VMD Tcl script that draws the C-alpha trace (Angstrom):
set ca {
  {-21.95 -16.74 94.88}
  {-21.09 -15.84 91.40}
  {-22.93 -17.10 88.49}
  {-22.12 -16.85 84.57}
  {-24.89 -16.26 81.94}
  {-23.44 -18.33 78.33}
  {-25.13 -18.18 75.26}
  {-24.69 -21.71 73.78}
  {-25.39 -23.88 72.11}
  {-27.36 -26.88 73.04}
  {-25.61 -29.38 75.48}
  {-24.80 -32.38 74.81}
  {-26.94 -34.39 76.93}
  {-29.84 -32.14 76.33}
  {-31.29 -31.32 79.28}
  {-34.65 -29.98 80.09}
  {-35.13 -26.16 79.75}
  {-36.33 -24.63 83.11}
  {-38.60 -22.04 80.46}
  {-38.79 -22.40 76.80}
  {-40.47 -20.30 74.01}
  {-41.80 -20.69 70.58}
  {-42.56 -18.89 68.15}
  {-41.99 -18.92 63.66}
  {-38.98 -17.08 64.38}
  {-37.24 -17.99 67.17}
  {-36.91 -20.87 69.78}
  {-34.93 -19.84 73.13}
  {-34.49 -22.11 76.14}
  {-33.18 -21.18 79.65}
  {-31.61 -23.51 82.10}
  {-30.92 -23.38 85.19}
  {-27.99 -25.29 86.87}
  {-28.70 -27.76 90.13}
  {-26.61 -25.61 92.71}
  {-29.13 -22.53 91.30}
  {-32.73 -25.11 91.80}
  {-31.30 -25.84 94.86}
  {-31.80 -22.40 96.36}
  {-35.07 -21.11 95.59}
  {-34.29 -17.47 95.83}
  {-31.77 -18.03 93.15}
  {-33.53 -19.64 91.36}
  {-36.75 -16.79 91.45}
  {-34.85 -14.20 90.58}
  {-32.55 -16.26 87.85}
  {-35.35 -17.45 86.27}
  {-37.55 -14.30 86.12}
  {-34.37 -13.15 84.70}
  {-34.24 -15.38 81.87}
  {-38.29 -14.59 81.31}
  {-37.20 -11.36 80.75}
  {-34.25 -11.77 77.68}
  {-36.36 -14.61 75.90}
  {-39.56 -12.28 75.82}
  {-36.66 -9.34 74.62}
  {-35.16 -11.96 72.17}
  {-38.33 -12.94 71.14}
  {-39.46 -9.63 70.82}
  {-36.48 -9.25 68.42}
  {-36.42 -12.02 66.54}
  {-39.82 -11.26 65.34}
  {-39.04 -8.20 64.15}
  {-36.00 -9.35 62.04}
  {-38.29 -11.54 60.64}
  {-40.48 -8.75 59.30}
  {-37.55 -7.44 58.01}
  {-35.45 -10.14 56.61}
  {-37.70 -13.50 56.49}
  {-35.11 -15.64 54.48}
  {-32.70 -15.92 57.93}
  {-35.96 -17.09 59.92}
  {-36.29 -20.37 57.61}
  {-35.72 -22.73 60.43}
  {-36.22 -20.42 63.75}
  {-33.36 -19.39 65.51}
  {-32.30 -21.43 68.34}
  {-30.75 -19.53 71.17}
  {-30.06 -20.22 75.28}
  {-28.88 -19.32 78.07}
  {-27.73 -21.07 80.91}
  {-27.57 -19.67 84.59}
  {-24.84 -21.93 86.32}
  {-22.92 -21.65 89.38}
  {-18.88 -21.45 88.37}
  {-17.13 -20.60 91.31}
  {-17.38 -19.05 94.73}
  {-15.27 -16.28 96.33}
  {-14.44 -16.26 100.03}
  {-12.92 -13.38 101.61}
  {-11.56 -12.97 104.57}
  {-11.43 -9.94 107.01}
  {-9.65 -9.66 110.26}
  {-9.75 -6.94 112.78}
  {-6.66 -6.28 115.27}
  {-7.76 -4.05 118.80}
}
mol new
graphics top color blue
foreach p $ca { graphics top sphere $p radius 0.5 }
foreach p [lrange $ca 0 end-1] q [lrange $ca 1 end] { graphics top cylinder $p $q radius 0.2 }
display resetview
């Protein structure tokens, strides 16, 4: 199964984020699609990666805000979406 990692603008139907962080410098969200949520191990791994990504972006935004506060008047929205886009099927045949 392949997982696409996307930094995307707000989705049209405004789903609820699975993880979010909001500071003076950044508002960041992570979204998991239903297929990922249905697999507990994949959901846990995706959420762990998403939280790490949120923390990294929040730290970078805080540092940048100290250097250039004019670029952070309304915060900086960022999003990451974990979605199953396709599944590869590999067929292997052995003849003896």
